[in-house]
N, C-alpha and C positions, 0 to 999 in steps of 0.2 A: 659813271661811264669809265671804261677801261680801254685804252688804245695799246695794241701790241704790235711790235715789229720784230719778227724772228728771222734770223739768217743762220744757215749752217752750210758747211762745205767740206770738201776733201780734195787734196791734191796728191797724186802719186807719180813718182818718177821711176821709170823702168828702163833698162838697157838691154838690148838684144845682143846675142852673140854674133849675129850676122850684120848688124847695123851699128856703127860706132857712135851714132848720135842718140842721145837719150830721148825717150818718149815721155811726154808730160800729159797727164790726163787730169782735167779739172771737173768737179761736179759741185754745183751750187744749187741751193733752194732758198727761196725767200717767201715769207707769208706776212700778210698784214690783216689785222682784224680789229674791229671796234665792237665792244660788248656793252650792253646796258645791264643794269642791276638784274640779277636772276637769270641771265642768259648763260648758256654753256658753249664751250668751244672744243671741237675734236680736231687734233692735228695728226697728220700723217707724215711719213718721212720716206727715205729711200735707203735701200740696202744693196751693197755691191759685194760680189764674191769673185774670186779669181783662182783658177787652177793653172799651174805651170807644170809642163812635162818637158824634161830635158834628158838627153842621153849623151854620154861620153863614149867615144869610140875612136879607134885608129882609122884615119882616112884610107879608103879603098878596102882595107881588110875588114872593117866593120860592116861593109855592105854585102859581103859574101855570106850566104845563109848559115852554113855550119860554123865556119871560122869566125864570123862576125859575133856570134853569141859568146865565144871564148874570149874575145878581145874587147868586149863592151862592158860598160857598167850599167 
């Protein structure tokens, strides 16, 4: 007989340009299994992806359609 306790996790800290407080995200997963001789076990997990889009511009000028393109990155 085989007893398994598996734990995995991830913590990410991000900070927004508009909010001075950091944002903390925790993800955790835990699995327990007991296997007898000859038995198999299939484990799954989780995957996380993140896309960040930011734009640097001069206040007010960056919002004007033609001028904004010239003063933005």
